[in-house]
C-alpha positions, 0 to 999 in steps of 0.5 A: 182212886179211879172215881176221884177226878182230882187223883188224876192230877196231883200237884207238884210241890217243894216243901222244906226249910233253909238257912234263910229262915231257919237257924242252925238249931232248927235246921238240925231238928229237920236234918235227915241222915241216910237212914232217915232218908231211906225210911222216908222214901219207904213210907212215901211208897207205902202211902201211895205217893207217886214221885218225890226227891229228898235232899238234906244238907247243912243248909237245907232240908227239902222234899220235891214231889207230887201230892194231893196236898202239901201236908202229905209231904210235910208229914213225911218230913216231920215223922222222919226227923226231930222237927214238928209241924209247929216248927215247920210252920214257923220257918218253912216254905211251901211252893207249888207248880211253877214256883216249885220248879223255879225253886229247884232251878235256883237251888240246883244252880247255886243261886240259892246257896248260903254262899253264892255259886256253891255247886256242891248241892247239884251232886247231892240233888243227883244222888237224891234222884238216884235214891228215889229212882231205886225206890221207884219214886221217880216219874218222867216229870221228875227225871226230866226236871232234875236233868234240866236243872243239871243242864242249867247248872253245867251251863252256868258253871261253864258260861258264867263266872258265878263260881269263880274264886275259892269260896265255900264254907270250908274255905271260909273256915280256913279264912276265919282261922287265918284272920283270927289265929296269930302265928297259925304255923305254930299252932295245933289244929284238930279236925274231928270228922271226915264228912265232905266239909271236913275233908274240904277244910282239911285240904284247904288247911294243908294247901294254905298252911303247909305245916304238920300240926294237923291231926285228924280224928274220926269215929271210923279210923280207916276213913280218916287214914285214907284222907291222911294218906292223901294229905299227909296229916296225923291220925289219932284214935277216937278214944284219944279225942279228949287228950287231943282237944287239950293239945289243940289251939283250933278245933274244926268239927264236921261230923255227921252225928245227930247229937253234940259230940263235944261239950264242956265236960270233956274240955280240960283246957290250959290254953285258949281254944277256937272251935269251929262247928261246921256240922248240922245238926250242931255237934258242939254243945252251947255250954262250951261258951261257959268256959272263958278260954273257948271261942265258938264259931258256927258255920252260919257265922262263917257264911256271913263273911263277905269278901271280894270273891262273893261281890264279884260273883254277884255280877254274874247273877243276871247271866245265870238267871237268863240261862235258867229261864231259857232251860226252864221255859223248854221244860215247862213247854214239855210238861204242858205238851206232855200233860195235854197230849193224851187229852187232845188224842182222846178228844180227837178219837171222841170227835171221830166216833161222833163223825162215824155215827153221823156219817152212818146216819147220812149214808142211810138217808142220802142215796148218792152219798159222797163218801170221799167228800164227807170224809174230807170235810169232817176230817178238816173240821175235826182238825180245826176243832182240836187245834183250837183246844191245843192252842188254848192249852198251850197258852201261858195264861191257861190253867192246864189242869182245870181246862183238861178237867173241863174238856174231859167232862164236856166230851165225856172222855178219860185219859190214863197218863198224867 
């Protein structure tokens, strides 16, 4: 890499896909469980990538990182998921530099969430960064950027009302149940899965229904029992799933399984059943729609539900965007300073070396050479020259990487740090 001038300045990219262009099935193909994320980070390390963060939620899968070309990151994603490059090209995005930075700010502050103002993503971003740091894949740029996004998220949450009111996928699920199931207090509700959305849905149901017809099932029973103890709901073994499905009037599925766990083969129904699939990838097979008594609703349909809460939140978007701009500008100013500072120091050292050489020549030529005056004048000239270059590099219109390359070429200097 030493002889490759471009290797000094890899580009910062954000690549991935979200609910905006990719439906639940496509997002399922690209979703990464914990094992896949770990494998991806290991592979990135082996392939010599310097720094990246990976997030995978029900609404999006994204990689933020440095690469010579975005395909390095796309390849990582496709090789560690069920997605293909062809699929990626149909539904995904690739942002670079400022656009990539802006995208992380919007995602981390809930402005890009499927339900506006949903702040759950910021904790997922924090956890993703910790994972990257544990794999030595987090440089100073990425650390500063994630911290800036966290700062913006906190400020927006405390200074605006963009997250006011109860709105989330889990809350939308509960609202949907209330609106579409008559006499809910007499119905049996089965929750299958204890992931974050499953837990939140369970809490919302308990809070808003206050009845004891809620049953919880999870592959790992002790996880279900911890939640049940807190919320005072019934827990059944995973082996009882088929029987409990027959008893249920409403089923909420929120597991982390990579393949469908419920299909029509296990549904031996004697009454109507509403199924809400809050999982990515989908955990309920589409073939359940073949059964007349089944109504299947996926999380994307729930997220489309608009209500007063969301309309009120939209009023606070300009205030949130102003906060993002303020913190983002501080971050970009820091990156520019950090990027060009080594070049300015190296330039100054080069000019001082030229000065010393020239002063040595003049000392030999001039009998009464005024050392002090020559030092003072040359130092002032060097300072003025370096100030001109620094001001050029600070300018918003300047392409910093290209300018740095030209300065390094013209003055034949090398800098180590990015």
